[in-house]
ZAMARGU-4260 file (C-alpha; in steps of 0.2 Angstrom, whole numbers, plus 5000, padded with zeros to 4 digits):
<rodrens>
0) 4983/5154/4907 | 4992/5170/4915 | 4982/5170/4932 | 4984/5151/4936 | 4995/5144/4949
5) 4993/5141/4966 | 4988/5155/4979 | 4994/5150/5000 | 4986/5157/5014 | 5001/5163/5023
10) 4990/5162/5039 | 4981/5146/5038 | 4993/5137/5025 | 4981/5133/5012 | 4983/5131/4995
15) 4967/5139/4982 | 4967/5140/4964 | 4963/5156/4956 | 4945/5153/4955 | 4943/5149/4973
20) 4955/5162/4980 | 4943/5175/4979 | 4928/5166/4988 | 4942/5163/5001 | 4947/5180/5005
25) 4929/5186/5006 | 4924/5171/5019 | 4941/5173/5031 | 4947/5191/5027 | 4964/5183/5026
30) 4973/5195/5017 | 4992/5188/5013 | 4995/5175/5001 | 5010/5168/4993 | 5007/5165/4975
35) 5018/5151/4965 | 5018/5148/4947 | 5029/5134/4939 | 5032/5139/4919 | 5037/5122/4909
40) 5048/5123/4895 | 5049/5108/4882 | 5070/5104/4878 | 5074/5106/4861 | 5086/5092/4857
45) 5105/5102/4853 | 5099/5120/4855 | 5108/5130/4866 | 5100/5131/4881 | 5089/5118/4876
50) 5076/5129/4879 | 5059/5130/4864 | 5053/5150/4868 | 5035/5144/4872 | 5031/5142/4891
55) 5013/5134/4897 | 5009/5136/4916 | 5008/5121/4927 | 4991/5124/4936 | 4991/5116/4950
60) 4980/5111/4968 | 4959/5110/4963 | 4963/5108/4943 | 4966/5092/4937 | 4983/5086/4933
65) 4988/5084/4917 | 4997/5066/4914 | 5011/5071/4905 | 5027/5067/4917 | 5033/5083/4922
70) 5051/5074/4929 | 5054/5071/4912 | 5070/5075/4902 | 5059/5081/4889 | 5055/5097/4900
75) 5064/5108/4911 | 5055/5120/4924 | 5057/5140/4929 | 5048/5142/4947 | 5038/5161/4948
80) 5036/5165/4967 | 5026/5183/4973 | 5019/5189/4989 | 5001/5193/4984 | 4991/5206/4995
85) 4973/5207/4995 | 4958/5214/4989 | 4970/5226/4977 | 4979/5211/4974 | 4999/5223/4975
90) 5013/5209/4972 | 5029/5207/4981 | 5043/5197/4970 | 5052/5188/4980 | 5063/5184/4987
95) 5063/5203/4994 | 5070/5203/5010 | 5071/5223/5010 | 5053/5224/5011 | 5046/5213/5020
100) 5045/5208/5037 | 5060/5195/5045 | 5043/5183/5050 | 5034/5186/5032 | 5053/5182/5023
105) 5055/5164/5034 | 5039/5160/5032 | 5038/5160/5014 | 5055/5151/5014 | 5050/5137/5021
110) 5035/5135/5012 | 5048/5136/4995 | 5058/5125/5001 | 5045/5113/5005 | 5045/5095/4996
115) 5026/5097/4984 | 5012/5087/4991 | 5011/5079/4973 | 5031/5073/4972 | 5029/5067/4988
120) 5015/5054/4981 | 5023/5049/4966 | 5026/5027/4968 | 5043/5029/4974 | 5040/5034/4990
125) 5022/5030/4995 | 5029/5017/5005 | 5044/5019/5017 | 5061/5008/5014 | 5058/4992/5027
130) 5072/4988/5038 | 5078/4970/5038 | 5071/4966/5057 | 5086/4961/5069 | 5076/4944/5075
135) 5076/4934/5059 | 5092/4927/5059 | 5089/4920/5077 | 5071/4919/5075 | 5066/4902/5084
140) 5053/4890/5078 | 5043/4880/5089 | 5043/4861/5083 | 5026/4860/5088 | 5017/4852/5072
145) 5009/4867/5067 | 5003/4867/5047 | 4994/4880/5041 | 4980/4879/5026 | 4979/4888/5010
150) 4961/4897/5018 | 4948/4895/5030 | 4957/4905/5044 | 4949/4912/5059 | 4955/4918/5074
155) 4961/4906/5087 | 4953/4918/5099 | 4938/4926/5090 | 4926/4923/5078 | 4936/4937/5066
160) 4942/4929/5045 | 4949/4944/5042 | 4966/4955/5044 | 4973/4940/5051 | 4991/4938/5057
165) 5002/4922/5057 | 5016/4923/5071 | 5031/4915/5066 | 5038/4906/5080 | 5022/4895/5086
170) 5010/4897/5070 | 4996/4908/5081 | 4983/4914/5067 | 4978/4931/5076 | 4968/4944/5071
175) 4977/4963/5070 | 4972/4979/5079 | 4956/4987/5074 | 4956/5005/5064 | 4946/5020/5065
180) 4940/5017/5049 | 4930/5002/5057 | 4941/4986/5048 | 4954/4979/5057 | 4953/4966/5070
185) 4951/4966/5091 | 4970/4965/5094 | 4974/4948/5099 | 4990/4943/5089 | 4998/4961/5100
190) 4989/4951/5112 | 5002/4936/5110 | 5016/4944/5109 | 5014/4953/5127 | 5010/4934/5132
195) 5024/4925/5124 | 5035/4939/5118 | 5037/4929/5102 | 5041/4944/5088 | 5034/4942/5072
200) 5020/4941/5063 | 5013/4937/5042 | 4999/4945/5038 | 4990/4931/5029 | 4984/4934/5010
205) 4999/4946/5007 | 5010/4930/5004 | 5018/4930/4986 | 5032/4925/4977 | 5041/4940/4981
210) 5039/4940/4999 | 5024/4946/5011 | 5020/4959/5026 | 5027/4954/5039 | 5030/4965/5058
215) 5040/4968/5070 | 5030/4968/5089 | 5045/4972/5099 | 5052/4984/5085 | 5035/4989/5082
220) 5037/4992/5065 | 5034/4984/5049 | 5051/4974/5044 | 5058/4963/5029 | 5063/4945/5034
225) 5076/4940/5024 | 5073/4919/5026 | 5055/4922/5025 | 5054/4908/5014 | 5061/4896/5027
230) 5050/4903/5041 | 5035/4900/5031 | 5041/4884/5027 | 5041/4877/5043 | 5023/4880/5042
235) 5021/4872/5026 | 5019/4886/5017 | 5032/4882/5001 | 5038/4898/4994 | 5051/4891/4986
240) 5039/4883/4972 | 5032/4901/4970 | 5050/4906/4957 | 5044/4920/4946 | 5048/4929/4930
245) 5053/4948/4930 | 5035/4953/4923 | 5027/4943/4940 | 5022/4927/4931 | 5028/4910/4938
250) 5040/4901/4922 | 5025/4889/4918 | 5012/4900/4919 | 5017/4911/4905 | 5007/4905/4892
255) 4991/4904/4900 | 4994/4918/4910 | 5002/4930/4893 | 4985/4923/4883 | 4974/4931/4898
260) 4982/4946/4894 | 4981/4947/4875 | 4963/4942/4875 | 4956/4958/4888 | 4969/4971/4883
265) 4963/4968/4862 | 4982/4965/4860 | 4985/4963/4841 | 4968/4974/4836 | 4972/4989/4829
270) 4961/5001/4840 | 4955/5018/4835 | 4958/5031/4852 | 4943/5040/4859 | 4942/5055/4865
275) 4930/5071/4872 | 4917/5071/4885 | 4917/5054/4895 | 4932/5046/4885 | 4946/5054/4898
280) 4959/5041/4903 | 4965/5039/4922 | 4986/5038/4923 | 4990/5022/4932 | 5000/5028/4951
285) 5009/5013/4952 | 4998/4999/4953 | 4982/5011/4956 | 4972/5003/4942 | 4958/4996/4952
290) 4955/5013/4956 | 4954/5015/4939 | 4945/5005/4933 | 4930/5006/4948 | 4930/5025/4942
295) 4930/5025/4926 | 4914/5014/4930 | 4904/5024/4943 | 4906/5041/4934 | 4898/5029/4919
300) 4881/5030/4929 | 4869/5044/4926 | 4866/5046/4946 | 4885/5049/4951 | 4885/5061/4937
305) 4870/5073/4943 | 4878/5071/4959 | 4894/5075/4958 | 4896/5084/4944 | 4877/5091/4941
310) 4880/5099/4958 | 4902/5104/4953 | 4897/5124/4957 | 4885/5120/4973 | 4899/5109/4980
315) 4916/5118/4976 | 4904/5134/4985 | 4902/5125/5002 | 4918/5116/5002 | 4928/5118/5021
320) 4942/5128/5017 | 4953/5112/5014 | 4945/5104/4999 | 4958/5091/4999 | 4951/5082/5017
325) 4934/5084/5008 | 4927/5070/5001 | 4914/5075/4988 | 4925/5090/4983 | 4936/5077/4977
330) 4922/5065/4969 | 4915/5084/4959 | 4933/5086/4956 | 4936/5067/4947 | 4921/5068/4941
335) 4924/5083/4931 | 4940/5079/4928 | 4933/5063/4917 | 4917/5069/4910 | 4920/5089/4905
340) 4931/5081/4890 | 4946/5097/4894 | 4957/5082/4897 | 4953/5070/4882 | 4956/5082/4864
345) 4963/5073/4851 | 4978/5080/4841 | 4978/5094/4830 | 4981/5091/4812 | 4997/5101/4811
350) 5004/5092/4824 | 5003/5075/4817 | 5008/5082/4802 | 5024/5086/4809 | 5028/5069/4818
355) 5027/5061/4802 | 5039/5072/4797 | 5051/5071/4810 | 5047/5051/4811 | 5041/5053/4831
360) 5027/5047/4839 | 5024/5057/4854 | 5011/5051/4866 | 5000/5063/4869 | 4997/5070/4884
365) 4977/5065/4888 | 4971/5060/4905 | 4971/5066/4922 | 4979/5060/4936 | 4972/5056/4955
370) 4985/5059/4966 | 4974/5071/4975 | 4960/5058/4976 | 4970/5043/4978 | 4979/5052/4992
375) 4961/5055/5001 | 4951/5041/5000 | 4964/5031/5006 | 4970/5038/5019 | 4971/5030/5036
380) 4966/5014/5027 | 4980/5000/5031 | 4978/4993/5012 | 4972/5007/5001 | 4984/5017/5007
385) 4999/5009/5001 | 5005/5007/4982 | 5000/4987/4983 | 4990/4980/4968 | 4971/4978/4977
390) 4956/4970/4974 | 4944/4981/4962 | 4928/4973/4974 | 4934/4977/4989 | 4939/4996/4981
395) 4920/4999/4977 | 4912/4991/4995 | 4925/5007/5004 | 4919/5018/4991 | 4900/5014/4994
400) 4907/5015/5011 | 4912/5034/5009 | 4896/5040/4997 | 4884/5034/5011 | 4893/5043/5026
405) 4895/5062/5014 | 4879/5064/5008 | 4878/5076/4994 | 4861/5084/4994 | 4843/5075/4993
410) 4850/5062/4983 | 4860/5047/4988 | 4869/5041/4971 | 4874/5025/4979 | 4854/5020/4984
415) 4856/5013/4965 | 4865/5000/4969 | 4857/4996/4989 | 4844/4980/4988 | 4841/4969/5002
420) 4843/4950/5004 | 4831/4939/5013 | 4840/4924/5024 | 4832/4911/5026 | 4836/4900/5039
425) 4832/4882/5043 | 4833/4872/5057 | 4837/4854/5049 | 4830/4843/5068 | 4813/4853/5071
430) 4811/4858/5051 | 4808/4878/5058 | 4813/4894/5050 | 4818/4910/5053 | 4818/4928/5041
435) 4828/4939/5042 | 4835/4954/5028 | 4850/4963/5027 | 4860/4979/5016 | 4869/4972/5002
440) 4876/4982/4987 | 4885/4966/4976 | 4878/4949/4971 | 4895/4939/4973 | 4892/4921/4961
445) 4902/4908/4964 | 4911/4898/4949 | 4901/4881/4947 | 4916/4872/4940 | 4906/4855/4941
450) 4899/4862/4928 | 4911/4865/4916 | 4904/4860/4896 | 4923/4854/4890 | 4929/4842/4906
455) 4936/4832/4891 | 4947/4845/4882 | 4952/4852/4902 | 4957/4832/4907 | 4967/4831/4889
460) 4975/4849/4892 | 4980/4844/4910 | 4986/4827/4904 | 4997/4834/4890 | 5002/4850/4905
465) 5010/4838/4917 | 5019/4828/4902 | 5026/4844/4895 | 5034/4849/4913 | 5042/4833/4915
470) 5049/4832/4899 | 5054/4851/4901 | 5043/4854/4884 | 5033/4870/4878 | 5019/4871/4887
475) 5001/4865/4875 | 4992/4877/4871 | 4978/4882/4883 | 4962/4876/4887 | 4949/4887/4899
480) 4937/4880/4907 | 4919/4885/4899 | 4906/4887/4913 | 4887/4893/4908 | 4879/4908/4919
485) 4866/4896/4923 | 4875/4884/4933 | 4883/4899/4943 | 4866/4907/4947 | 4860/4890/4953
490) 4877/4890/4965 | 4871/4906/4973 | 4853/4899/4973 | 4856/4884/4984 | 4854/4882/5003
495) 4872/4882/5012 | 4875/4875/5031 | 4879/4887/5043 | 4896/4885/5057 | 4887/4886/5074
500) 4872/4886/5076 | 4858/4888/5087 | 4843/4882/5087 | 4830/4893/5098 | 4818/4879/5096
505) 4830/4864/5103 | 4840/4876/5114 | 4854/4870/5108 | 4865/4870/5094 | 4860/4860/5079
510) 4862/4858/5058 | 4855/4873/5051 | 4853/4878/5032 | 4853/4895/5027 | 4848/4901/5009
515) 4849/4919/5001 | 4835/4925/4989 | 4832/4947/4984 | 4819/4955/4997 | 4821/4970/4981
520) 4831/4972/4967 | 4843/4987/4965 | 4841/5001/4951 | 4859/4995/4947 | 4865/4977/4947
525) 4885/4974/4952 | 4889/4956/4949 | 4906/4948/4955 | 4913/4930/4951 | 4921/4922/4963
530) 4936/4918/4953 | 4952/4919/4969 | 4956/4904/4979 | 4972/4896/4986 | 4979/4880/4979
535) 4982/4866/4989 | 5002/4872/4989 | 4997/4890/4996 | 5001/4899/4980 | 4987/4911/4977
540) 4977/4908/4962 | 4962/4913/4951 | 4951/4902/4941 | 4955/4906/4923 | 4939/4902/4921
545) 4928/4907/4904 | 4909/4912/4908 | 4894/4914/4894 | 4888/4932/4904 | 4872/4937/4898
550) 4869/4954/4890 | 4850/4952/4895 | 4849/4945/4913 | 4831/4942/4920 | 4833/4935/4940
555) 4814/4936/4944 | 4815/4920/4950 | 4828/4926/4963 | 4813/4938/4971 | 4809/4935/4991
560) 4795/4926/4995 | 4794/4928/5017 | 4787/4915/5026 | 4775/4902/5017 | 4759/4892/5022
565) 4762/4877/5034 | 4781/4886/5039 | 4784/4886/5057 | 4794/4901/5063 | 4810/4898/5074
570) 4804/4906/5093 | 4814/4924/5097 | 4824/4920/5111 | 4842/4924/5112 | 4857/4912/5118
575) 4860/4909/5135 | 4871/4918/5142 | 4884/4913/5154 | 4887/4925/5171 | 4900/4919/5184
580) 4895/4913/5199 | 4906/4929/5205 | 4902/4945/5194 | 4919/4952/5198 | 4927/4939/5189
585) 4917/4942/5173 | 4930/4945/5159 | 4934/4961/5151 | 4942/4961/5136 | 4958/4968/5140
590) 4966/4971/5123 | 4952/4981/5119 | 4953/4992/5134 | 4973/4993/5126 | 4967/5001/5110
595) 4954/5014/5119 | 4968/5018/5131 | 4983/5021/5118 | 4972/5032/5107 | 4972/5045/5127
600) 4959/5039/5137 | 4959/5037/5156 | 4963/5019/5158 | 4946/5017/5170 | 4937/5024/5159
605) 4942/5013/5143 | 4937/4998/5156 | 4921/5003/5161 | 4917/5006/5140 | 4923/4988/5137
610) 4913/4981/5151 | 4896/4992/5148 | 4896/4987/5130 | 4897/4966/5133 | 4913/4965/5126
615) 4907/4969/5108 | 4923/4976/5102 | 4933/4991/5103 | 4925/5002/5090 | 4908/5000/5101
620) 4916/5006/5115 | 4924/5018/5107 | 4907/5026/5105 | 4901/5024/5122 | 4916/5035/5128
625) 4910/5048/5115 | 4892/5046/5123 | 4901/5049/5143 | 4915/5058/5142 | 4906/5072/5151
630) 4900/5066/5166 | 4906/5068/5181 | 4913/5049/5186 | 4920/5047/5169 | 4937/5042/5175
635) 4932/5034/5190 | 4937/5017/5195 | 4922/5002/5188 | 4912/4995/5200 | 4904/4980/5197
640) 4884/4978/5200 | 4879/4964/5212 | 4874/4947/5203 | 4854/4951/5203 | 4857/4966/5196
645) 4868/4960/5181 | 4853/4945/5178 | 4840/4958/5179 | 4848/4974/5164 | 4853/4960/5154
650) 4856/4971/5138 | 4851/4989/5147 | 4865/4985/5155 | 4875/4990/5139 | 4877/5008/5144
655) 4863/5020/5148 | 4864/5036/5142 | 4862/5048/5155 | 4845/5050/5149 | 4831/5041/5157
660) 4823/5027/5149 | 4836/5031/5133 | 4843/5015/5125 | 4862/5012/5124 | 4870/5029/5113
665) 4882/5016/5104 | 4867/5004/5098 | 4858/5019/5093 | 4874/5025/5082 | 4876/5004/5075
670) 4857/5006/5068 | 4862/5027/5062 | 4877/5024/5053 | 4867/5008/5043 | 4857/5022/5035
675) 4839/5025/5047 | 4834/5040/5056 | 4839/5041/5075 | 4821/5041/5081 | 4819/5026/5072
680) 4834/5017/5080 | 4827/5024/5098 | 4809/5017/5094 | 4816/5000/5087 | 4826/4997/5102
685) 4816/5002/5116 | 4801/4989/5107 | 4815/4977/5109 | 4822/4977/5125 | 4838/4985/5115
690) 4842/4969/5107 | 4853/4977/5093 | 4847/4961/5081 | 4828/4961/5085 | 4828/4980/5083
695) 4835/4979/5064 | 4822/4965/5061 | 4806/4978/5069 | 4813/4992/5058 | 4810/4979/5042
700) 4794/4974/5049 | 4786/4990/5056 | 4787/5001/5039 | 4776/5015/5046 | 4780/5017/5064
705) 4774/5030/5075 | 4782/5045/5077 | 4792/5048/5092 | 4805/5060/5095 | 4813/5067/5110
710) 4818/5085/5104 | 4830/5086/5116 | 4840/5073/5107 | 4834/5080/5091 | 4845/5097/5094
715) 4859/5089/5099 | 4859/5080/5085 | 4857/5093/5073 | 4872/5102/5080 | 4882/5088/5079
720) 4879/5084/5060 | 4890/5096/5049 | 4874/5091/5038 | 4863/5093/5044 | 4853/5103/5032
725) 4856/5091/5019 | 4851/5074/5028 | 4836/5084/5034 | 4832/5086/5015 | 4831/5067/5014
730) 4816/5064/5025 | 4820/5045/5025 | 4815/5030/5036 | 4828/5016/5034 | 4837/5012/5019
735) 4829/5019/5004 | 4828/5002/4993 | 4824/5009/4973 | 4816/4992/4972 | 4808/4986/4955
740) 4807/4973/4941 | 4823/4960/4939 | 4829/4961/4923 | 4843/4970/4916 | 4855/4973/4903
745) 4875/4974/4904 | 4881/4990/4904 | 4901/4985/4910 | 4915/4974/4916 | 4927/4976/4925
750) 4943/4963/4921 | 4957/4956/4929 | 4973/4950/4922 | 4986/4941/4934 | 4986/4926/4946
755) 4977/4935/4960 | 4973/4952/4966 | 4988/4956/4974 | 4997/4958/4956 | 4991/4959/4939
760) 4980/4973/4931 | 4963/4979/4930 | 4954/4986/4914 | 4936/4993/4911 | 4925/4991/4896
765) 4907/5000/4893 | 4896/5000/4882 | 4893/5021/4877 | 4884/5028/4864 | 4879/5011/4859
770) 4898/5006/4857 | 4911/4995/4868 | 4926/5007/4875 | 4940/4998/4883 | 4949/5010/4898
775) 4965/5004/4901 | 4972/5020/4913 | 4978/5032/4900 | 4973/5023/4884 | 4954/5024/4880
780) 4950/5015/4863 | 4933/5009/4854 | 4934/4991/4858 | 4933/4978/4845 | 4932/4960/4851
785) 4925/4965/4872 | 4931/4950/4881 | 4914/4949/4892 | 4916/4932/4895 | 4934/4935/4906
790) 4927/4948/4918 | 4928/4948/4934 | 4915/4962/4940 | 4900/4964/4931 | 4888/4982/4930
795) 4869/4980/4925 | 4856/4992/4923 | 4838/4988/4926 | 4828/4987/4909 | 4812/4999/4912
800) 4794/4991/4911
</rodrens>
């Protein structure tokens, strides 16, 4: 294609493909562009000059990158650059210092010498090289008897159970910092360092045989700890027993794991390659197979195909000037690559004959390389932006969150996964109950190990395995636990204990149990088998089980029934709020204050934000700041109200918004982020005296609320929403639910091979055109023996009634 390549606007330094450059010129009037082409020549072994006469153009930017490795020694390049003046397409070859002004020449030289964004994203440069910490060698560890269990961690200063860090000096387990994407913690680990000066901490959940993620508070960066095994052993975490081989497997684990890898990848069977639309592979960018597997499953769903590929012309026409930072553009681009068939073509017969004659079997350069998509979707995320292996289930939920936040017309494709869960909580002493509802996207099934049908074989295998290890003999053939699916479903439906349950009937803490049921059934049911856990030896491991997952699933018996005759509801009374005698002594979470101050906001404004949002965390306080930045006393010192004012105002003191009788803006924002309309959020908060939990219950119990809206608020809200015209088309109140019968058919599953989510490999199997297909990164083949019993995430579609 002689018109391929990349056009870079010399005014904005944004790049465009040929199909978008004309629109950019008409839209902005910018007329000077740098046109870049790369011609790739394939070398001829032993030939003079080492190149074939044929050339092919490497298209960049919005075109999907072909998965062939252009850094290979089999190719050489010739780059061509021209300055193009629109609208006449007048071209000036570069370099040309005679015809061009000095400023233009300097700008062109800077662009041409810049490192390619694709090269920056190569696996060897995703992560910077870490340096050994200056504290590692001389770190003092307190002999305080602390031992860290392999699971059940919680921040010692709050209730968070994620993003936890173990201080390597005293063994304190504390949460990390809060991130803009809503993940993270309350910064208690940093606060602990400021109080104690203990410099090093390791992130719980990242400890593997190869090391762990270590952060130095003093050096303010991730570091290496050459003595990490010794430092962890001080707290009962023995890494010396976690020896690995070159492929990441423990020596005594090779036989079982190889068996799993062979079965899931269908090794030893000659698989027929598949080509054409819907059979396009994806290049592994370095531990990105979790992304590849999830996206293959996502774009096999018609609703996602229609939303992104079906709307591709509209999405491209209305994309921003920088499409690399637009979620819908990147989704449409990736979906087009997977479904168009342009990047999945069978080899020509002439090429096959030539390969046979030369006894060469070079792999076909089919498939796409989702570098730009991965760079965008993982930007700012502490885990997905790294080059480490990740959990496919966590990435699926991260993707759904992005879909929810970036509407693409009247149809939200994530609606097909959304369902309501009814949670029934009962006080064991008073026998009274409370019913609540929440939104979810995935059904998590526990593994009922106690229900294994081959217990005798498992016991015999374990005895033989221990004898073989003691005698250093080869391990016996693996016996995998066989778990009935019905047992897992039964374990899901059984009541569970509620920690720290406060009974409003007793006005005190009591024992409580909770039962979950489906208040609605989704169009597509995603089922996760909870295989990952920690062993008593602190080694992350996966339960190696075989579950007879059904092709047809009926969960109609799990339909919620609501309050039953004879049941008495728990009183709607909130736990008592303890107010100090001296209101000036009211505790303000200084860690949240410092997180906000580090963003550049005035210190006093940060203190007010944290105080008026009731110490609910930096994220809620950030919303308060945004809503109050224009107020004249925004940066004035905090004035604590008198005791009577505090007691009477209650939740309303969490930040009035400058408009009379309006609920706190941060609470409104939280409800809107869940998918509800603004006027409904305001109405619910007003009806419940600004109680967030009760407001959500009110919304679900009022399916047809009275219309109540403030025109001024609505106008401001619409002006602040770039996609207001798209959102207005939905006209929905509350989360949209596609309820229906609870009968499903299996159409896909994602399998994991390896010992933990931090290592191994993901593969996707999908049922298409009446047969199963295996998607193993770039390799797409007809499946001969789909391992349905070894999957990790299963995708079911509702059977029409």
